[in-house]
Jmol script that loads the backbone (N, CA, C; Angstrom):
load data "model"
ATOM      1  N   MET A   1      17.022  39.531 -27.842  1.00  0.00           N
ATOM      2  CA  MET A   1      17.454  38.326 -27.375  1.00  0.00           C
ATOM      3  C   MET A   1      18.275  37.644 -28.378  1.00  0.00           C
ATOM      4  N   GLY A   2      18.875  38.314 -29.417  1.00  0.00           N
ATOM      5  CA  GLY A   2      19.866  37.722 -30.117  1.00  0.00           C
ATOM      6  C   GLY A   2      19.125  36.856 -31.338  1.00  0.00           C
ATOM      7  N   THR A   3      19.897  35.535 -31.318  1.00  0.00           N
ATOM      8  CA  THR A   3      19.252  34.716 -32.398  1.00  0.00           C
ATOM      9  C   THR A   3      18.613  33.785 -31.921  1.00  0.00           C
ATOM     10  N   HIS A   4      18.178  33.530 -30.617  1.00  0.00           N
ATOM     11  CA  HIS A   4      17.376  32.674 -30.009  1.00  0.00           C
ATOM     12  C   HIS A   4      16.051  33.366 -29.671  1.00  0.00           C
ATOM     13  N   THR A   5      15.116  32.253 -29.814  1.00  0.00           N
ATOM     14  CA  THR A   5      13.727  32.570 -29.482  1.00  0.00           C
ATOM     15  C   THR A   5      13.307  32.495 -28.231  1.00  0.00           C
ATOM     16  N   THR A   6      12.304  32.955 -27.567  1.00  0.00           N
ATOM     17  CA  THR A   6      11.909  32.937 -26.199  1.00  0.00           C
ATOM     18  C   THR A   6      11.797  31.276 -25.939  1.00  0.00           C
ATOM     19  N   ALA A   7      11.223  30.577 -26.880  1.00  0.00           N
ATOM     20  CA  ALA A   7      10.905  29.137 -26.444  1.00  0.00           C
ATOM     21  C   ALA A   7      12.407  28.412 -26.473  1.00  0.00           C
ATOM     22  N   GLN A   8      13.180  28.952 -27.430  1.00  0.00           N
ATOM     23  CA  GLN A   8      14.541  28.030 -27.230  1.00  0.00           C
ATOM     24  C   GLN A   8      15.308  28.360 -25.888  1.00  0.00           C
ATOM     25  N   LEU A   9      15.316  29.826 -25.532  1.00  0.00           N
ATOM     26  CA  LEU A   9      15.880  30.093 -24.202  1.00  0.00           C
ATOM     27  C   LEU A   9      15.337  29.429 -23.041  1.00  0.00           C
ATOM     28  N   VAL A  10      14.031  29.063 -23.008  1.00  0.00           N
ATOM     29  CA  VAL A  10      13.303  28.502 -21.849  1.00  0.00           C
ATOM     30  C   VAL A  10      13.684  27.112 -21.887  1.00  0.00           C
ATOM     31  N   ASP A  11      13.869  26.383 -23.063  1.00  0.00           N
ATOM     32  CA  ASP A  11      14.164  24.869 -22.999  1.00  0.00           C
ATOM     33  C   ASP A  11      15.315  24.926 -22.553  1.00  0.00           C
ATOM     34  N   ARG A  12      16.533  25.814 -23.156  1.00  0.00           N
ATOM     35  CA  ARG A  12      17.829  25.811 -22.644  1.00  0.00           C
ATOM     36  C   ARG A  12      17.937  25.804 -20.975  1.00  0.00           C
ATOM     37  N   SER A  13      16.998  26.927 -20.593  1.00  0.00           N
ATOM     38  CA  SER A  13      17.041  27.268 -18.982  1.00  0.00           C
ATOM     39  C   SER A  13      16.581  25.974 -18.424  1.00  0.00           C
ATOM     40  N   ARG A  14      15.518  25.241 -18.933  1.00  0.00           N
ATOM     41  CA  ARG A  14      15.243  24.182 -18.113  1.00  0.00           C
ATOM     42  C   ARG A  14      16.377  22.969 -18.197  1.00  0.00           C
ATOM     43  N   SER A  15      17.352  23.133 -18.943  1.00  0.00           N
ATOM     44  CA  SER A  15      18.348  22.233 -19.065  1.00  0.00           C
ATOM     45  C   SER A  15      19.640  22.685 -18.196  1.00  0.00           C
ATOM     46  N   GLY A  16      19.126  23.805 -17.457  1.00  0.00           N
ATOM     47  CA  GLY A  16      20.159  24.318 -16.629  1.00  0.00           C
ATOM     48  C   GLY A  16      21.168  25.248 -16.955  1.00  0.00           C
ATOM     49  N   ASP A  17      20.866  25.883 -18.141  1.00  0.00           N
ATOM     50  CA  ASP A  17      21.722  26.963 -18.640  1.00  0.00           C
ATOM     51  C   ASP A  17      21.445  28.075 -18.269  1.00  0.00           C
ATOM     52  N   GLN A  18      22.107  28.596 -17.022  1.00  0.00           N
ATOM     53  CA  GLN A  18      21.834  29.964 -16.487  1.00  0.00           C
ATOM     54  C   GLN A  18      21.886  31.331 -17.400  1.00  0.00           C
ATOM     55  N   GLU A  19      22.873  30.971 -18.292  1.00  0.00           N
ATOM     56  CA  GLU A  19      23.100  32.185 -19.063  1.00  0.00           C
ATOM     57  C   GLU A  19      21.872  32.540 -20.254  1.00  0.00           C
ATOM     58  N   ALA A  20      21.168  31.372 -20.524  1.00  0.00           N
ATOM     59  CA  ALA A  20      20.024  31.367 -21.174  1.00  0.00           C
ATOM     60  C   ALA A  20      18.845  32.048 -20.387  1.00  0.00           C
ATOM     61  N   PHE A  21      18.784  31.765 -19.099  1.00  0.00           N
ATOM     62  CA  PHE A  21      17.714  32.315 -18.185  1.00  0.00           C
ATOM     63  C   PHE A  21      17.968  33.907 -18.257  1.00  0.00           C
ATOM     64  N   GLY A  22      19.193  34.266 -17.773  1.00  0.00           N
ATOM     65  CA  GLY A  22      19.848  35.440 -17.843  1.00  0.00           C
ATOM     66  C   GLY A  22      19.516  36.353 -19.154  1.00  0.00           C
ATOM     67  N   GLN A  23      19.334  35.772 -20.287  1.00  0.00           N
ATOM     68  CA  GLN A  23      18.946  36.591 -21.328  1.00  0.00           C
ATOM     69  C   GLN A  23      17.365  36.716 -21.291  1.00  0.00           C
ATOM     70  N   LEU A  24      16.695  35.760 -20.952  1.00  0.00           N
ATOM     71  CA  LEU A  24      15.257  35.921 -20.692  1.00  0.00           C
ATOM     72  C   LEU A  24      14.919  37.089 -19.711  1.00  0.00           C
ATOM     73  N   VAL A  25      15.733  36.904 -18.512  1.00  0.00           N
ATOM     74  CA  VAL A  25      15.533  38.264 -17.620  1.00  0.00           C
ATOM     75  C   VAL A  25      15.839  39.545 -18.426  1.00  0.00           C
ATOM     76  N   ASP A  26      16.868  39.492 -19.175  1.00  0.00           N
ATOM     77  CA  ASP A  26      17.231  40.723 -19.672  1.00  0.00           C
ATOM     78  C   ASP A  26      16.386  41.443 -20.645  1.00  0.00           C
ATOM     79  N   HIS A  27      15.591  40.453 -21.398  1.00  0.00           N
ATOM     80  CA  HIS A  27      14.749  40.761 -22.475  1.00  0.00           C
ATOM     81  C   HIS A  27      13.209  41.329 -21.708  1.00  0.00           C
ATOM     82  N   TYR A  28      12.680  40.411 -20.708  1.00  0.00           N
ATOM     83  CA  TYR A  28      11.679  40.919 -19.960  1.00  0.00           C
ATOM     84  C   TYR A  28      11.626  41.739 -18.765  1.00  0.00           C
ATOM     85  N   GLN A  29      12.650  41.970 -18.374  1.00  0.00           N
ATOM     86  CA  GLN A  29      12.957  42.912 -16.999  1.00  0.00           C
ATOM     87  C   GLN A  29      12.341  44.182 -17.232  1.00  0.00           C
ATOM     88  N   HIS A  30      12.346  45.005 -18.027  1.00  0.00           N
ATOM     89  CA  HIS A  30      11.711  46.284 -18.244  1.00  0.00           C
ATOM     90  C   HIS A  30      10.236  46.084 -18.181  1.00  0.00           C
ATOM     91  N   MET A  31       9.517  45.046 -18.871  1.00  0.00           N
ATOM     92  CA  MET A  31       8.167  44.881 -18.866  1.00  0.00           C
ATOM     93  C   MET A  31       7.666  44.766 -17.374  1.00  0.00           C
ATOM     94  N   VAL A  32       8.492  43.422 -16.853  1.00  0.00           N
ATOM     95  CA  VAL A  32       7.961  43.206 -15.487  1.00  0.00           C
ATOM     96  C   VAL A  32       8.044  44.368 -14.454  1.00  0.00           C
ATOM     97  N   TYR A  33       9.234  44.944 -14.305  1.00  0.00           N
ATOM     98  CA  TYR A  33       9.404  46.197 -13.738  1.00  0.00           C
ATOM     99  C   TYR A  33       8.430  47.353 -13.840  1.00  0.00           C
ATOM    100  N   GLY A  34       7.923  47.420 -15.061  1.00  0.00           N
ATOM    101  CA  GLY A  34       6.949  48.545 -15.155  1.00  0.00           C
ATOM    102  C   GLY A  34       5.827  48.031 -14.657  1.00  0.00           C
ATOM    103  N   LEU A  35       5.372  46.762 -14.878  1.00  0.00           N
ATOM    104  CA  LEU A  35       4.138  46.284 -14.546  1.00  0.00           C
ATOM    105  C   LEU A  35       4.135  46.328 -12.841  1.00  0.00           C
ATOM    106  N   ALA A  36       5.272  46.177 -12.204  1.00  0.00           N
ATOM    107  CA  ALA A  36       5.428  46.123 -10.964  1.00  0.00           C
ATOM    108  C   ALA A  36       5.163  47.534 -10.329  1.00  0.00           C
ATOM    109  N   PHE A  37       5.955  48.325 -10.864  1.00  0.00           N
ATOM    110  CA  PHE A  37       5.652  49.642 -10.605  1.00  0.00           C
ATOM    111  C   PHE A  37       4.619  50.357 -10.729  1.00  0.00           C
ATOM    112  N   HIS A  38       3.739  49.825 -11.710  1.00  0.00           N
ATOM    113  CA  HIS A  38       2.451  50.359 -12.043  1.00  0.00           C
ATOM    114  C   HIS A  38       1.588  50.054 -10.827  1.00  0.00           C
ATOM    115  N   LEU A  39       1.642  48.625 -10.204  1.00  0.00           N
ATOM    116  CA  LEU A  39       0.881  48.175  -9.056  1.00  0.00           C
ATOM    117  C   LEU A  39       1.093  48.677  -7.991  1.00  0.00           C
ATOM    118  N   THR A  40       2.443  49.038  -7.670  1.00  0.00           N
ATOM    119  CA  THR A  40       2.671  49.513  -6.512  1.00  0.00           C
ATOM    120  C   THR A  40       3.077  51.034  -6.236  1.00  0.00           C
ATOM    121  N   GLY A  41       3.493  51.686  -7.438  1.00  0.00           N
ATOM    122  CA  GLY A  41       3.705  53.061  -7.267  1.00  0.00           C
ATOM    123  C   GLY A  41       5.069  53.470  -6.431  1.00  0.00           C
ATOM    124  N   SER A  42       5.965  52.275  -6.218  1.00  0.00           N
ATOM    125  CA  SER A  42       7.187  52.499  -5.406  1.00  0.00           C
ATOM    126  C   SER A  42       8.165  51.809  -6.264  1.00  0.00           C
ATOM    127  N   PHE A  43       9.306  52.508  -6.345  1.00  0.00           N
ATOM    128  CA  PHE A  43      10.618  51.856  -7.123  1.00  0.00           C
ATOM    129  C   PHE A  43      11.030  50.930  -6.487  1.00  0.00           C
ATOM    130  N   GLU A  44      11.150  51.069  -5.051  1.00  0.00           N
ATOM    131  CA  GLU A  44      11.917  49.693  -4.528  1.00  0.00           C
ATOM    132  C   GLU A  44      10.880  48.683  -4.314  1.00  0.00           C
ATOM    133  N   GLU A  45       9.811  48.696  -4.062  1.00  0.00           N
ATOM    134  CA  GLU A  45       8.634  47.625  -4.118  1.00  0.00           C
ATOM    135  C   GLU A  45       8.742  47.015  -5.445  1.00  0.00           C
ATOM    136  N   ALA A  46       8.711  47.653  -6.510  1.00  0.00           N
ATOM    137  CA  ALA A  46       8.655  47.211  -7.747  1.00  0.00           C
ATOM    138  C   ALA A  46       9.956  46.368  -8.016  1.00  0.00           C
ATOM    139  N   ARG A  47      10.916  46.837  -7.681  1.00  0.00           N
ATOM    140  CA  ARG A  47      12.180  45.847  -7.820  1.00  0.00           C
ATOM    141  C   ARG A  47      12.135  44.793  -7.188  1.00  0.00           C
ATOM    142  N   ASP A  48      11.726  44.841  -5.859  1.00  0.00           N
ATOM    143  CA  ASP A  48      11.397  43.506  -5.056  1.00  0.00           C
ATOM    144  C   ASP A  48      10.545  42.536  -5.699  1.00  0.00           C
ATOM    145  N   LEU A  49       9.556  43.116  -6.238  1.00  0.00           N
ATOM    146  CA  LEU A  49       8.362  42.247  -6.830  1.00  0.00           C
ATOM    147  C   LEU A  49       8.920  41.711  -8.100  1.00  0.00           C
ATOM    148  N   ALA A  50       9.595  42.708  -9.025  1.00  0.00           N
ATOM    149  CA  ALA A  50      10.399  41.989 -10.095  1.00  0.00           C
ATOM    150  C   ALA A  50      11.036  40.837 -10.079  1.00  0.00           C
ATOM    151  N   GLN A  51      12.113  41.134  -9.105  1.00  0.00           N
ATOM    152  CA  GLN A  51      13.267  39.865  -8.661  1.00  0.00           C
ATOM    153  C   GLN A  51      12.275  38.616  -8.171  1.00  0.00           C
ATOM    154  N   GLU A  52      11.285  38.792  -7.324  1.00  0.00           N
ATOM    155  CA  GLU A  52      10.735  37.725  -6.755  1.00  0.00           C
ATOM    156  C   GLU A  52       9.765  37.037  -8.317  1.00  0.00           C
ATOM    157  N   ALA A  53       9.414  37.757  -8.803  1.00  0.00           N
ATOM    158  CA  ALA A  53       8.708  37.151 -10.287  1.00  0.00           C
ATOM    159  C   ALA A  53       9.660  36.448 -11.014  1.00  0.00           C
ATOM    160  N   PHE A  54      10.953  36.922 -11.085  1.00  0.00           N
ATOM    161  CA  PHE A  54      11.841  35.929 -11.934  1.00  0.00           C
ATOM    162  C   PHE A  54      12.511  34.831 -11.435  1.00  0.00           C
ATOM    163  N   VAL A  55      12.310  35.080  -9.910  1.00  0.00           N
ATOM    164  CA  VAL A  55      12.723  33.716  -9.113  1.00  0.00           C
ATOM    165  C   VAL A  55      11.735  32.896  -9.233  1.00  0.00           C
ATOM    166  N   GLN A  56      10.523  33.148  -9.229  1.00  0.00           N
ATOM    167  CA  GLN A  56       9.287  32.232  -9.422  1.00  0.00           C
ATOM    168  C   GLN A  56       9.155  31.654 -10.769  1.00  0.00           C
ATOM    169  N   ALA A  57       9.464  32.518 -11.830  1.00  0.00           N
ATOM    170  CA  ALA A  57       9.316  32.079 -12.981  1.00  0.00           C
ATOM    171  C   ALA A  57      10.450  30.910 -13.150  1.00  0.00           C
ATOM    172  N   TYR A  58      11.743  31.244 -12.819  1.00  0.00           N
ATOM    173  CA  TYR A  58      12.854  30.020 -12.758  1.00  0.00           C
ATOM    174  C   TYR A  58      12.438  28.754 -12.267  1.00  0.00           C
ATOM    175  N   VAL A  59      11.682  28.865 -10.929  1.00  0.00           N
ATOM    176  CA  VAL A  59      11.436  27.750 -10.249  1.00  0.00           C
ATOM    177  C   VAL A  59      10.397  26.955 -10.925  1.00  0.00           C
ATOM    178  N   LYS A  60       9.302  27.786 -11.454  1.00  0.00           N
ATOM    179  CA  LYS A  60       8.299  27.006 -12.176  1.00  0.00           C
ATOM    180  C   LYS A  60       8.537  26.805 -13.872  1.00  0.00           C
ATOM    181  N   LEU A  61       9.532  26.859 -14.248  1.00  0.00           N
ATOM    182  CA  LEU A  61       9.952  26.686 -15.675  1.00  0.00           C
ATOM    183  C   LEU A  61       9.212  25.251 -15.982  1.00  0.00           C
ATOM    184  N   GLY A  62       9.491  24.065 -15.376  1.00  0.00           N
ATOM    185  CA  GLY A  62       9.027  22.900 -15.595  1.00  0.00           C
ATOM    186  C   GLY A  62       7.570  22.857 -15.662  1.00  0.00           C
ATOM    187  N   GLN A  63       6.844  23.850 -15.115  1.00  0.00           N
ATOM    188  CA  GLN A  63       5.405  23.835 -15.108  1.00  0.00           C
ATOM    189  C   GLN A  63       4.760  24.473 -16.280  1.00  0.00           C
ATOM    190  N   LEU A  64       5.724  25.197 -17.141  1.00  0.00           N
ATOM    191  CA  LEU A  64       5.129  26.127 -18.434  1.00  0.00           C
ATOM    192  C   LEU A  64       4.847  25.080 -19.347  1.00  0.00           C
ATOM    193  N   ARG A  65       3.958  24.933 -19.885  1.00  0.00           N
ATOM    194  CA  ARG A  65       3.159  23.994 -20.927  1.00  0.00           C
ATOM    195  C   ARG A  65       3.786  24.408 -22.405  1.00  0.00           C
ATOM    196  N   ASP A  66       3.716  25.645 -22.545  1.00  0.00           N
ATOM    197  CA  ASP A  66       4.325  26.083 -23.858  1.00  0.00           C
ATOM    198  C   ASP A  66       5.186  27.208 -23.663  1.00  0.00           C
ATOM    199  N   ALA A  67       6.471  26.966 -23.984  1.00  0.00           N
ATOM    200  CA  ALA A  67       7.604  27.753 -23.784  1.00  0.00           C
ATOM    201  C   ALA A  67       7.691  29.041 -24.488  1.00  0.00           C
ATOM    202  N   LYS A  68       6.700  29.099 -25.360  1.00  0.00           N
ATOM    203  CA  LYS A  68       6.648  30.478 -26.096  1.00  0.00           C
ATOM    204  C   LYS A  68       5.812  31.398 -25.282  1.00  0.00           C
ATOM    205  N   LYS A  69       5.088  31.020 -24.425  1.00  0.00           N
ATOM    206  CA  LYS A  69       4.264  31.829 -23.692  1.00  0.00           C
ATOM    207  C   LYS A  69       4.938  32.536 -22.315  1.00  0.00           C
ATOM    208  N   PHE A  70       6.236  32.364 -22.255  1.00  0.00           N
ATOM    209  CA  PHE A  70       7.033  32.710 -21.005  1.00  0.00           C
ATOM    210  C   PHE A  70       6.779  34.093 -20.648  1.00  0.00           C
ATOM    211  N   GLY A  71       6.670  35.056 -21.666  1.00  0.00           N
ATOM    212  CA  GLY A  71       6.749  36.337 -21.500  1.00  0.00           C
ATOM    213  C   GLY A  71       5.248  36.844 -20.911  1.00  0.00           C
ATOM    214  N   GLY A  72       4.279  35.944 -21.117  1.00  0.00           N
ATOM    215  CA  GLY A  72       2.972  36.226 -20.445  1.00  0.00           C
ATOM    216  C   GLY A  72       2.563  35.760 -19.215  1.00  0.00           C
TER     217      GLY A  72
END
end "model"
wireframe off; spacefill off
backbone 0.3
color backbone group
């Protein structure tokens, strides 16, 4: 994630910084995809679920109380 913490990237994303959200996706995508694959056993379904998870994360960033807990 470079020199920025998760909380800093979440705060920047909340302010409309799409590059910051892209950095969050880059950092967490393997974890999210791995969990989705574990749940589905399908590469395609896992990819779709991971994509939907990040869409929902972006949409609901404003509801996240503790920006440090984005990964959870």
